[in-house]
C-alpha positions in Angstrom: 99.2 108.7 101.1 100.4 110.1 104.5 100.5 113.9 105.0 103.6 112.6 108.2 106.5 114.5 106.7 110.1 113.5 107.5 114.3 113.5 106.8 115.3 110.8 104.6 118.6 110.1 104.1 119.1 107.6 100.7 121.6 105.3 100.9 122.9 103.5 97.6 125.8 102.9 95.6 127.3 105.4 93.4 125.7 105.6 89.8 129.7 104.2 88.4 130.2 101.6 90.7 132.5 102.6 92.8 131.4 103.1 96.5 128.6 105.0 98.2 126.2 107.5 98.1 124.0 109.8 100.0 121.1 112.5 99.3 118.9 113.5 102.0 115.4 115.0 101.4 113.3 116.4 103.6 109.3 115.1 102.4 106.2 113.9 103.2 104.1 110.6 102.1 107.1 108.8 101.6 105.8 105.4 102.0 105.0 106.3 98.3 108.1 105.0 97.2 107.4 101.4 98.0 105.6 99.4 96.0 104.7 96.7 99.1 101.4 98.4 100.2 101.9 97.0 104.0 105.3 99.6 104.8 106.7 98.9 107.8 105.2 95.4 108.1 106.6 93.7 105.0 109.6 94.2 103.9 109.0 96.9 100.9 110.5 97.1 97.6 111.5 100.6 96.2 109.7 101.6 93.5 112.5 103.0 91.3 110.0 105.8 89.9 109.4 106.9 93.1 112.9 106.8 94.3 113.6 109.6 91.1 110.5 111.9 92.1 111.9 112.2 95.6 115.6 111.7 95.9 116.7 112.5 92.0 116.9 116.0 92.8 118.3 116.2 95.8 122.6 116.4 95.7 124.8 113.8 96.4 127.2 113.4 99.2 130.2 110.5 99.7 130.8 111.0 102.4 128.2 109.7 105.5 129.3 112.3 108.5 128.1 115.1 105.8 125.0 113.4 104.6 124.3 113.4 109.0 124.9 116.6 109.5 122.8 118.0 106.2 119.9 115.6 107.9 120.6 117.4 111.2 120.4 120.6 109.6 117.4 120.3 107.8 115.6 118.4 110.9 116.6 122.0 112.9 115.2 124.0 110.4 112.0 122.6 109.7 109.3 123.7 110.9 107.7 120.6 112.0 109.0 117.1 111.2 106.2 114.1 112.5 108.2 111.1 110.9 112.1 112.3 112.4 114.4 111.0 110.5 114.9 107.6 108.6 117.8 106.3 107.0 116.5 103.8 103.8 119.5 101.6 102.1 
């Protein structure tokens, strides 16, 4: 488990099946959302329980520009952000 932290955007299907939604978090040890131990070298598979644990309480938006704005604000307001900004699809 890593202590590195970053800003992460999860892009997923909207739960009602009509479009895409975006969720933005500032978190550490993000590699826990993957089942593959060789992240980022092997193609990762998401661990659904960990995805919910990390992203489940974050608000969603259907606007990609708004998600990017939120991520930028989180980045600017974070004291330290070692891993930068990543998007997971």
